[in-house]
KEDO-140082 format. One record per atom (N, C-alpha, C, CB): residue number from 1; residue in three letters; chain; atom name; x, y, z. Coordinates in steps of 0.05 Angstrom, whole numbers, plus 32768, in hexadecimal, padded with zeros to 4 digits. Glycine has a CB too. Layout:
<pts>
PT|resi|resn|chain|name|xx|yy|zz
PT|NUM|ALA|A|CA|X|Y|Z
...
</pts>
This chain:
<pts>
PT|resi|resn|chain|name|xx|yy|zz
PT|1|UNK|A|N|89EB|85EE|79D5
PT|1|UNK|A|CA|89F0|85FB|79BC
PT|1|UNK|A|C|89E1|85ED|79A6
PT|1|UNK|A|CB|8A0F|85FB|79B6
PT|2|UNK|A|N|89D7|85FB|7993
PT|2|UNK|A|CA|89C6|85EF|797F
PT|2|UNK|A|C|89D7|85DE|796C
PT|2|UNK|A|CB|89B7|8605|796F
PT|3|UNK|A|N|89CA|85C9|7962
PT|3|UNK|A|CA|89D7|85B6|7950
PT|3|UNK|A|C|89E0|85C4|7936
PT|3|UNK|A|CB|89C5|859F|794A
PT|4|UNK|A|N|89D0|85D7|792C
PT|4|UNK|A|CA|89D6|85E5|7914
PT|4|UNK|A|C|89F0|85F5|7917
PT|4|UNK|A|CB|89BF|85F7|790C
PT|5|UNK|A|N|89F3|8603|792E
PT|5|UNK|A|CA|8A0B|8612|7933
PT|5|UNK|A|C|8A24|8600|7934
PT|5|UNK|A|CB|8A08|8623|794D
PT|6|UNK|A|N|8A21|85EA|7942
PT|6|UNK|A|CA|8A37|85D7|7944
PT|6|UNK|A|C|8A3F|85CD|7928
PT|6|UNK|A|CB|8A30|85BF|7956
PT|7|UNK|A|N|8A2C|85C7|7917
PT|7|UNK|A|CA|8A32|85BD|78FC
PT|7|UNK|A|C|8A40|85D3|78EC
PT|7|UNK|A|CB|8A18|85B5|78EE
PT|8|UNK|A|N|8A38|85EC|78EF
PT|8|UNK|A|CA|8A45|8602|78E1
PT|8|UNK|A|C|8A62|8604|78EB
PT|8|UNK|A|CB|8A36|861C|78E5
PT|9|UNK|A|N|8A66|8602|7905
PT|9|UNK|A|CA|8A81|8604|7910
PT|9|UNK|A|C|8A92|85ED|7905
PT|9|UNK|A|CB|8A80|8604|792E
PT|10|UNK|A|N|8A87|85D5|7905
PT|10|UNK|A|CA|8A96|85BE|78FB
PT|10|UNK|A|C|8A9F|85C2|78DE
PT|10|UNK|A|CB|8A85|85A5|78FD
PT|11|UNK|A|N|8A8D|85CC|78CD
PT|11|UNK|A|CA|8A93|85D0|78B1
PT|11|UNK|A|C|8AA8|85E6|78AE
PT|11|UNK|A|CB|8A7A|85D7|78A1
PT|12|UNK|A|N|8AA5|85FC|78BD
PT|12|UNK|A|CA|8AB8|8611|78BC
PT|12|UNK|A|C|8AD4|8608|78C5
PT|12|UNK|A|CB|8AAF|8629|78CD
PT|13|UNK|A|N|8AD5|85F8|78DB
PT|13|UNK|A|CA|8AEE|85EE|78E4
PT|13|UNK|A|C|8AFB|85DB|78D0
PT|13|UNK|A|CB|8AEA|85DF|78FF
PT|14|UNK|A|N|8AEB|85CB|78C2
PT|14|UNK|A|CA|8AF5|85B9|78AE
PT|14|UNK|A|C|8B03|85C9|7898
PT|14|UNK|A|CB|8ADE|85A8|78A2
PT|15|UNK|A|N|8AF6|85DE|788F
PT|15|UNK|A|CA|8B01|85EF|7879
PT|15|UNK|A|C|8B1B|85FD|7883
PT|15|UNK|A|CB|8AEC|8604|7871
PT|16|UNK|A|N|8B1A|8608|789A
PT|16|UNK|A|CA|8B31|8617|78A4
PT|16|UNK|A|C|8B49|8604|78A9
PT|16|UNK|A|CB|8B2A|8626|78BE
PT|17|UNK|A|N|8B44|85ED|78B5
PT|17|UNK|A|CA|8B5A|85DA|78BB
PT|17|UNK|A|C|8B66|85D0|78A0
PT|17|UNK|A|CB|8B50|85C3|78CC
PT|18|UNK|A|N|8B55|85CB|788D
PT|18|UNK|A|CA|8B5F|85C3|7872
PT|18|UNK|A|C|8B71|85D8|7867
PT|18|UNK|A|CB|8B47|85BD|785F
PT|19|UNK|A|N|8B69|85F1|7868
PT|19|UNK|A|CA|8B79|8607|785E
PT|19|UNK|A|C|8B94|860A|786D
PT|19|UNK|A|CB|8B69|8622|7860
PT|20|UNK|A|N|8B93|8607|7887
PT|20|UNK|A|CA|8BAB|8609|7897
PT|20|UNK|A|C|8BBF|85F3|7890
PT|20|UNK|A|CB|8BA4|8608|78B5
PT|21|UNK|A|N|8BB5|85DB|788E
PT|21|UNK|A|CA|8BC7|85C4|7887
PT|21|UNK|A|C|8BD2|85C8|786B
PT|21|UNK|A|CB|8BB7|85A9|7888
PT|22|UNK|A|N|8BC1|85D1|7858
PT|22|UNK|A|CA|8BCA|85D4|783D
PT|22|UNK|A|C|8BDE|85EB|7839
PT|22|UNK|A|CB|8BB2|85D8|782B
PT|23|UNK|A|N|8BD8|8602|7846
PT|23|UNK|A|CA|8BE8|861A|783F
PT|23|UNK|A|C|8BFB|8623|7855
PT|23|UNK|A|CB|8BD5|8630|7839
PT|24|UNK|A|N|8BF5|861E|786E
PT|24|UNK|A|CA|8C05|8629|7884
PT|24|UNK|A|C|8C1B|8617|788F
PT|24|UNK|A|CB|8BF3|8631|789A
PT|25|UNK|A|N|8C16|85FD|788F
PT|25|UNK|A|CA|8C29|85EA|789B
PT|25|UNK|A|C|8C41|85E7|7889
PT|25|UNK|A|CB|8C1C|85CF|78A0
PT|26|UNK|A|N|8C59|85EA|7894
PT|26|UNK|A|CA|8C72|85E8|7885
PT|26|UNK|A|C|8C81|85CE|788B
PT|26|UNK|A|CB|8C83|8600|788B
PT|27|UNK|A|N|8C75|85BC|789A
PT|27|UNK|A|CA|8C82|85A3|78A2
PT|27|UNK|A|C|8C85|8591|788A
PT|27|UNK|A|CB|8C71|8594|78B8
PT|28|UNK|A|N|8C9E|8589|7883
PT|28|UNK|A|CA|8CA2|8579|786B
PT|28|UNK|A|C|8C98|855C|786E
PT|28|UNK|A|CB|8CC0|8578|7865
PT|29|UNK|A|N|8C92|8554|7886
PT|29|UNK|A|CA|8C87|8539|788A
PT|29|UNK|A|C|8C6A|8536|7881
PT|29|UNK|A|CB|8C89|8531|78A7
PT|30|UNK|A|N|8C5C|854D|7880
PT|30|UNK|A|CA|8C3F|854C|787A
PT|30|UNK|A|C|8C3B|8549|785C
PT|30|UNK|A|CB|8C31|8565|7885
PT|31|UNK|A|N|8C2E|8534|7854
PT|31|UNK|A|CA|8C29|852F|7838
PT|31|UNK|A|C|8C0D|8536|7830
PT|31|UNK|A|CB|8C2E|8511|7831
PT|32|UNK|A|N|8C00|8524|7821
PT|32|UNK|A|CA|8BE5|852A|7817
PT|32|UNK|A|C|8BD0|8523|782C
PT|32|UNK|A|CB|8BE0|851A|77FD
PT|33|UNK|A|N|8BC4|8537|7837
PT|33|UNK|A|CA|8BB0|8534|784D
PT|33|UNK|A|C|8B96|8540|7844
PT|33|UNK|A|CB|8BBA|8541|7867
PT|34|UNK|A|N|8B80|8533|784A
PT|34|UNK|A|CA|8B65|853D|7846
PT|34|UNK|A|C|8B56|853D|7860
PT|34|UNK|A|CB|8B56|852D|782F
PT|35|UNK|A|N|8B4B|8554|7868
PT|35|UNK|A|CA|8B3A|8554|787F
PT|35|UNK|A|C|8B1E|854C|7876
PT|35|UNK|A|CB|8B39|8571|788D
PT|36|UNK|A|N|8B14|8535|7880
PT|36|UNK|A|CA|8AFB|852B|7876
PT|36|UNK|A|C|8AE3|8534|7887
PT|36|UNK|A|CB|8AFC|850D|7875
PT|37|UNK|A|N|8AE8|8538|78A1
PT|37|UNK|A|CA|8AD2|853F|78B3
PT|37|UNK|A|C|8ADD|854A|78CD
PT|37|UNK|A|CB|8AC1|8526|78B9
PT|38|UNK|A|N|8ACD|855B|78DA
PT|38|UNK|A|CA|8AD3|8565|78F5
PT|38|UNK|A|C|8ABB|8560|7906
PT|38|UNK|A|CB|8ADB|8583|78F4
PT|39|UNK|A|N|8ABF|8554|791D
PT|39|UNK|A|CA|8AA9|8550|7931
PT|39|UNK|A|C|8AB0|8560|794A
PT|39|UNK|A|CB|8AA5|8532|7937
PT|40|UNK|A|N|8A9E|8572|7952
PT|40|UNK|A|CA|8AA3|8582|796A
PT|40|UNK|A|C|8A8F|857A|797F
PT|40|UNK|A|CB|8AA0|85A0|7963
PT|41|UNK|A|N|8A98|8579|7998
PT|41|UNK|A|CA|8A86|8572|79AE
PT|41|UNK|A|C|8A73|8589|79B2
PT|41|UNK|A|CB|8A96|856D|79C9
PT|42|UNK|A|N|8A5D|8584|79C0
PT|42|UNK|A|CA|8A48|8598|79C4
PT|42|UNK|A|C|8A52|85B1|79D2
PT|42|UNK|A|CB|8A30|858D|79D3
PT|43|UNK|A|N|8A65|85AD|79E4
PT|43|UNK|A|CA|8A70|85C5|79F3
PT|43|UNK|A|C|8A88|85D1|79E5
PT|43|UNK|A|CB|8A78|85BC|7A0F
PT|44|UNK|A|N|8A8E|85C8|79CD
PT|44|UNK|A|CA|8AA4|85D3|79BC
PT|44|UNK|A|C|8ABF|85D1|79CA
PT|44|UNK|A|CB|8A9E|85EF|79B5
PT|45|UNK|A|N|8AC3|85BD|79DB
PT|45|UNK|A|CA|8ADD|85BA|79E9
PT|45|UNK|A|C|8AF0|85A9|79D9
PT|45|UNK|A|CB|8AD9|85AF|7A04
PT|46|UNK|A|N|8AE6|8596|79CA
PT|46|UNK|A|CA|8AF7|8583|79BB
PT|46|UNK|A|C|8AED|8581|799E
PT|46|UNK|A|CB|8AF8|8567|79C9
PT|47|UNK|A|N|8AFF|8580|798C
PT|47|UNK|A|CA|8AF8|857D|796F
PT|47|UNK|A|C|8B09|8565|7965
PT|47|UNK|A|CB|8AFE|8597|795F
PT|48|UNK|A|N|8AFB|8551|795B
PT|48|UNK|A|CA|8B09|853B|794D
PT|48|UNK|A|C|8B0B|8542|7930
PT|48|UNK|A|CB|8AF9|851F|7951
PT|49|UNK|A|N|8B23|8542|7926
PT|49|UNK|A|CA|8B28|8549|790A
PT|49|UNK|A|C|8B2F|852F|78FB
PT|49|UNK|A|CB|8B3F|855F|7907
PT|50|UNK|A|N|8B1D|8526|78EA
PT|50|UNK|A|CA|8B22|850E|78DB
PT|50|UNK|A|C|8B32|8514|78C2
PT|50|UNK|A|CB|8B07|8500|78D3
PT|51|UNK|A|N|8B49|8507|78BE
PT|51|UNK|A|CA|8B5A|850C|78A8
PT|51|UNK|A|C|8B60|84F2|7899
PT|51|UNK|A|CB|8B75|8519|78B1
PT|52|UNK|A|N|8B61|84F5|787E
PT|52|UNK|A|CA|8B69|84DF|786D
PT|52|UNK|A|C|8B84|84E5|7862
PT|52|UNK|A|CB|8B53|84DA|7856
PT|53|UNK|A|N|8B97|84D2|7864
PT|53|UNK|A|CA|8BB2|84D7|785B
PT|53|UNK|A|C|8BB8|84C3|7845
PT|53|UNK|A|CB|8BC6|84D4|7873
PT|54|UNK|A|N|8BC3|84CE|782F
PT|54|UNK|A|CA|8BCA|84BD|7818
PT|54|UNK|A|C|8BE8|84B8|7818
PT|54|UNK|A|CB|8BC2|84CA|77FD
PT|55|UNK|A|N|8BF0|84A0|780F
PT|55|UNK|A|CA|8C0C|8499|780D
PT|55|UNK|A|C|8C11|847D|7818
PT|55|UNK|A|CB|8C1D|84AD|781C
PT|56|UNK|A|N|8C2B|8475|7818
PT|56|UNK|A|CA|8C32|845B|7823
PT|56|UNK|A|C|8C32|845D|7841
PT|56|UNK|A|CB|8C4D|8451|7818
PT|57|UNK|A|N|8C38|8447|784E
PT|57|UNK|A|CA|8C37|8446|786C
PT|57|UNK|A|C|8C4B|845A|7878
PT|57|UNK|A|CB|8C3E|842A|7876
PT|58|UNK|A|N|8C62|845D|786D
PT|58|UNK|A|CA|8C76|8470|7878
PT|58|UNK|A|C|8C6D|848D|7875
PT|58|UNK|A|CB|8C92|846C|786A
PT|59|UNK|A|N|8C62|8493|785E
PT|59|UNK|A|CA|8C57|84AF|7859
PT|59|UNK|A|C|8C40|84B5|786C
PT|59|UNK|A|CB|8C4F|84B2|783C
PT|60|UNK|A|N|8C2F|84A1|7870
PT|60|UNK|A|CA|8C18|84A5|7882
PT|60|UNK|A|C|8C21|84AA|789E
PT|60|UNK|A|CB|8C05|848C|7881
PT|61|UNK|A|N|8C35|849A|78A7
PT|61|UNK|A|CA|8C3F|849D|78C2
PT|61|UNK|A|C|8C4D|84B8|78C6
PT|61|UNK|A|CB|8C53|8486|78C9
PT|62|UNK|A|N|8C5D|84C0|78B2
PT|62|UNK|A|CA|8C6B|84DA|78B4
PT|62|UNK|A|C|8C56|84F1|78B4
PT|62|UNK|A|CB|8C7E|84DD|789C
PT|63|UNK|A|N|8C42|84EF|78A3
PT|63|UNK|A|CA|8C2E|8504|78A2
PT|63|UNK|A|C|8C1F|8505|78BC
PT|63|UNK|A|CB|8C1B|84FF|788A
PT|64|UNK|A|N|8C18|84EE|78C7
PT|64|UNK|A|CA|8C09|84ED|78E1
PT|64|UNK|A|C|8C1A|84FA|78F7
PT|64|UNK|A|CB|8C03|84CF|78E8
PT|65|UNK|A|N|8C34|84F4|78F8
PT|65|UNK|A|CA|8C45|8500|790C
PT|65|UNK|A|C|8C47|851E|7908
PT|65|UNK|A|CB|8C61|84F3|790C
PT|66|UNK|A|N|8C49|8527|78EF
PT|66|UNK|A|CA|8C4B|8543|78E9
PT|66|UNK|A|C|8C32|8552|78F1
PT|66|UNK|A|CB|8C50|8547|78CC
PT|67|UNK|A|N|8C1A|8546|78EB
PT|67|UNK|A|CA|8C01|8553|78F3
PT|67|UNK|A|C|8BFF|8555|7911
PT|67|UNK|A|CB|8BE9|8542|78E8
PT|68|UNK|A|N|8C05|8540|791F
PT|68|UNK|A|CA|8C03|8540|793D
PT|68|UNK|A|C|8C16|8554|7949
PT|68|UNK|A|CB|8C07|8524|7948
PT|69|UNK|A|N|8C2D|8558|793D
PT|69|UNK|A|CA|8C40|856B|7949
PT|69|UNK|A|C|8C37|8588|7942
PT|69|UNK|A|CB|8C5C|8567|793E
PT|70|UNK|A|N|8C25|858C|792F
PT|70|UNK|A|CA|8C1B|85A7|7928
PT|70|UNK|A|C|8C01|85AD|7935
PT|70|UNK|A|CB|8C19|85A9|790A
PT|71|UNK|A|N|8BF7|859D|7947
PT|71|UNK|A|CA|8BDD|85A1|7953
PT|71|UNK|A|C|8BDA|85BD|7960
PT|71|UNK|A|CB|8BD7|858C|7968
PT|72|UNK|A|N|8BEE|85C5|796F
PT|72|UNK|A|CA|8BED|85DF|797D
PT|72|UNK|A|C|8BEB|85F6|7969
PT|72|UNK|A|CB|8C05|85E3|798E
PT|73|UNK|A|N|8BFB|85F5|7954
PT|73|UNK|A|CA|8BFB|860A|7940
PT|73|UNK|A|C|8BDF|860B|7932
PT|73|UNK|A|CB|8C11|8605|792B
PT|74|UNK|A|N|8BD5|85F3|792A
PT|74|UNK|A|CA|8BBB|85F2|791D
PT|74|UNK|A|C|8BA5|85FD|792F
PT|74|UNK|A|CB|8BB4|85D5|7914
PT|75|UNK|A|N|8BA5|85F5|7948
PT|75|UNK|A|CA|8B91|85FF|795B
PT|75|UNK|A|C|8B92|861D|795E
PT|75|UNK|A|CB|8B95|85F1|7977
PT|76|UNK|A|N|8BAA|8628|7960
PT|76|UNK|A|CA|8BAE|8645|7963
PT|76|UNK|A|C|8BA3|8653|794A
PT|76|UNK|A|CB|8BCB|864C|7967
PT|77|UNK|A|N|8BA9|8649|7932
PT|77|UNK|A|CA|8BA0|8655|791A
PT|77|UNK|A|C|8B81|8653|7918
PT|77|UNK|A|CB|8BAC|8647|7901
PT|78|UNK|A|N|8B75|863D|791F
PT|78|UNK|A|CA|8B58|863A|791F
PT|78|UNK|A|C|8B4C|864F|7932
PT|78|UNK|A|CB|8B4F|861D|7928
PT|79|UNK|A|N|8B59|8653|794A
PT|79|UNK|A|CA|8B4F|8666|795D
PT|79|UNK|A|C|8B50|8683|7952
PT|79|UNK|A|CB|8B60|8665|7976
PT|80|UNK|A|N|8B64|8689|7941
PT|80|UNK|A|CA|8B65|86A4|7935
PT|80|UNK|A|C|8B50|86A7|791F
PT|80|UNK|A|CB|8B81|86A9|792A
PT|81|UNK|A|N|8B4B|8692|7911
PT|81|UNK|A|CA|8B39|8694|78FA
PT|81|UNK|A|C|8B1C|8691|7901
PT|81|UNK|A|CB|8B40|867F|78E5
PT|82|UNK|A|N|8B16|8682|7915
PT|82|UNK|A|CA|8AFA|867E|791D
PT|82|UNK|A|C|8AF7|8689|7939
PT|82|UNK|A|CB|8AF2|865F|791D
PT|83|UNK|A|N|8AE6|869D|793C
PT|83|UNK|A|CA|8AE3|86AA|7955
PT|83|UNK|A|C|8AD0|869B|7967
PT|83|UNK|A|CB|8AD8|86C7|7951
PT|84|UNK|A|N|8ADB|868C|797A
PT|84|UNK|A|CA|8ACC|867D|798E
PT|84|UNK|A|C|8AD7|8685|79A9
PT|84|UNK|A|CB|8ACD|865E|798A
PT|85|UNK|A|N|8AC7|8682|79BE
PT|85|UNK|A|CA|8AD2|8688|79D9
PT|85|UNK|A|C|8AEA|8677|79E0
PT|85|UNK|A|CB|8ABC|8684|79EE
PT|86|UNK|A|N|8AE7|865D|79DA
PT|86|UNK|A|CA|8AFC|8649|79DF
PT|86|UNK|A|C|8B01|863A|79C6
PT|86|UNK|A|CB|8AF5|8637|79F7
PT|87|UNK|A|N|8B1A|8638|79BD
PT|87|UNK|A|CA|8B20|8628|79A6
PT|87|UNK|A|C|8B21|860A|79AE
PT|87|UNK|A|CB|8B3C|8630|7999
PT|88|UNK|A|N|8B13|85F9|79A1
PT|88|UNK|A|CA|8B12|85DD|79A9
PT|88|UNK|A|C|8B2E|85D0|79A7
PT|88|UNK|A|CB|8AFF|85CD|7997
PT|89|UNK|A|N|8B33|85BC|79B9
PT|89|UNK|A|CA|8B4B|85AC|79B8
PT|89|UNK|A|C|8B48|859A|79A0
PT|89|UNK|A|CB|8B4F|859C|79D3
PT|90|UNK|A|N|8B5D|8599|798F
PT|90|UNK|A|CA|8B5B|8589|7977
PT|90|UNK|A|C|8B68|856E|797B
PT|90|UNK|A|CB|8B6A|8597|7960
PT|91|UNK|A|N|8B5B|855A|796F
PT|91|UNK|A|CA|8B65|853E|796F
PT|91|UNK|A|C|8B62|8533|7953
PT|91|UNK|A|CB|8B56|852C|7985
PT|92|UNK|A|N|8B78|852A|7948
PT|92|UNK|A|CA|8B76|851E|792D
PT|92|UNK|A|C|8B6E|8501|792F
PT|92|UNK|A|CB|8B91|8521|791F
PT|93|UNK|A|N|8B5D|84F9|791C
PT|93|UNK|A|CA|8B54|84DD|791B
PT|93|UNK|A|C|8B59|84D4|78FE
PT|93|UNK|A|CB|8B36|84D9|7923
PT|94|UNK|A|N|8B66|84BE|78FA
PT|94|UNK|A|CA|8B6C|84B4|78DF
PT|94|UNK|A|C|8B52|84A8|78D3
PT|94|UNK|A|CB|8B82|849F|78DF
PT|95|UNK|A|N|8B4A|84B3|78BC
PT|95|UNK|A|CA|8B31|84AB|78AF
PT|95|UNK|A|C|8B39|8496|7899
PT|95|UNK|A|CB|8B22|84C3|78A2
PT|96|UNK|A|N|8B30|847E|789D
PT|96|UNK|A|CA|8B37|8468|788A
PT|96|UNK|A|C|8B21|8464|7875
PT|96|UNK|A|CB|8B3C|844E|7899
PT|97|UNK|A|N|8B0C|8474|7875
PT|97|UNK|A|CA|8AF5|846F|7864
PT|97|UNK|A|C|8AFD|8470|7846
PT|97|UNK|A|CB|8ADF|8484|7869
PT|98|UNK|A|N|8B10|8482|783E
PT|98|UNK|A|CA|8B18|8483|7822
PT|98|UNK|A|C|8B27|846A|781A
PT|98|UNK|A|CB|8B29|849C|781D
PT|99|UNK|A|N|8B38|8460|782C
PT|99|UNK|A|CA|8B47|8447|7827
PT|99|UNK|A|C|8B33|8430|7824
PT|99|UNK|A|CB|8B5B|8441|783D
PT|100|UNK|A|N|8B1F|8430|7836
PT|100|UNK|A|CA|8B0B|841A|7835
PT|100|UNK|A|C|8AFB|841B|781B
PT|100|UNK|A|CB|8AF8|841D|784E
PT|101|UNK|A|N|8AF3|8433|7813
PT|101|UNK|A|CA|8AE3|8435|77FA
PT|101|UNK|A|C|8AF4|842D|77E2
PT|101|UNK|A|CB|8AD8|8451|77F7
PT|102|UNK|A|N|8B0E|8434|77E2
PT|102|UNK|A|CA|8B20|842C|77CD
PT|102|UNK|A|C|8B22|840D|77CC
PT|102|UNK|A|CB|8B3C|8439|77D1
PT|103|UNK|A|N|8B24|8401|77E3
PT|103|UNK|A|CA|8B26|83E4|77E5
PT|103|UNK|A|C|8B0D|83D6|77DA
PT|103|UNK|A|CB|8B2B|83DB|7802
PT|104|UNK|A|N|8AF6|83E1|77E1
PT|104|UNK|A|CA|8ADC|83D6|77D8
PT|104|UNK|A|C|8ADA|83D9|77B9
PT|104|UNK|A|CB|8AC4|83E4|77E6
PT|105|UNK|A|N|8AE3|83F0|77AF
PT|105|UNK|A|CA|8AE2|83F5|7792
PT|105|UNK|A|C|8AF3|83E0|7784
PT|105|UNK|A|CB|8AEC|8411|778B
PT|106|UNK|A|N|8B0B|83DB|778E
PT|106|UNK|A|CA|8B1D|83C7|7782
PT|106|UNK|A|C|8B10|83AB|7782
PT|106|UNK|A|CB|8B38|83C6|7790
PT|107|UNK|A|N|8B03|83A4|7798
PT|107|UNK|A|CA|8AF6|838A|779A
PT|107|UNK|A|C|8ADF|8387|7786
PT|107|UNK|A|CB|8AEB|8385|77B6
PT|108|UNK|A|N|8AD0|839D|7783
PT|108|UNK|A|CA|8AB9|839C|7770
PT|108|UNK|A|C|8AC4|839A|7753
PT|108|UNK|A|CB|8AA9|83B6|7773
PT|109|UNK|A|N|8AD9|83A7|774D
PT|109|UNK|A|CA|8AE5|83A5|7732
PT|109|UNK|A|C|8AF0|8389|772D
PT|109|UNK|A|CB|8AFC|83B9|772E
PT|110|UNK|A|N|8AFC|837D|7742
PT|110|UNK|A|CA|8B06|8362|7740
PT|110|UNK|A|C|8AEF|834E|773B
PT|110|UNK|A|CB|8B16|835A|7759
PT|111|UNK|A|N|8AD9|8351|7749
PT|111|UNK|A|CA|8AC2|833F|7746
PT|111|UNK|A|C|8AB7|8342|772A
PT|111|UNK|A|CB|8AAC|8346|775B
PT|112|UNK|A|N|8AB5|835B|7721
PT|112|UNK|A|CA|8AAA|8360|7706
PT|112|UNK|A|C|8ABC|8353|76F1
PT|112|UNK|A|CB|8AA9|837F|7701
PT|113|UNK|A|N|8AD6|8355|76F4
PT|113|UNK|A|CA|8AE9|8349|76E1
PT|113|UNK|A|C|8AE6|832A|76E1
PT|113|UNK|A|CB|8B06|8351|76E8
PT|114|UNK|A|N|8AE3|831F|76F9
PT|114|UNK|A|CA|8AE0|8301|76FB
PT|114|UNK|A|C|8AC6|82F8|76EE
PT|114|UNK|A|CB|8AE1|82F8|7718
PT|115|UNK|A|N|8AB1|8308|76F1
PT|115|UNK|A|CA|8A98|8300|76E4
PT|115|UNK|A|C|8A99|8302|76C6
PT|115|UNK|A|CB|8A81|8312|76EF
PT|116|UNK|A|N|8AA8|8315|76BC
PT|116|UNK|A|CA|8AAB|8317|769F
PT|116|UNK|A|C|8ABB|8300|7694
PT|116|UNK|A|CB|8AB8|8332|7697
PT|117|UNK|A|N|8ACF|82F6|76A3
PT|117|UNK|A|CA|8AE0|82E0|769A
PT|117|UNK|A|C|8AD2|82C5|769D
PT|117|UNK|A|CB|8AFA|82E0|76A9
PT|118|UNK|A|N|8AC1|82C3|76B1
PT|118|UNK|A|CA|8AB6|82A9|76B8
PT|118|UNK|A|C|8A9B|82A6|76AD
PT|118|UNK|A|CB|8AB6|82A4|76D5
</pts>
């Protein structure tokens, strides 16, 4: 399968999964979730869905459990919205890149503040 088609499918899946999580899921455990990326295997059998979850540790854990319990529903909805022969098996992966960039930003501000004082 061409790389361009896979990239289009990945972007379409990212948009659709974001919409499903935002509008369709009624699970009260699910808090603020952002789908940052989707990676699909070349044979379209597995899709890794990278999600960033905001909140404290308890909220993150609750949201993570809520998302994983909704995998079947999300996969079925993706199958209805995107016409593929086989809907990929979804696997959520926690994306820590936003937390990491926030941490780096705080460190840079702290260094800047120390340089101004010293």
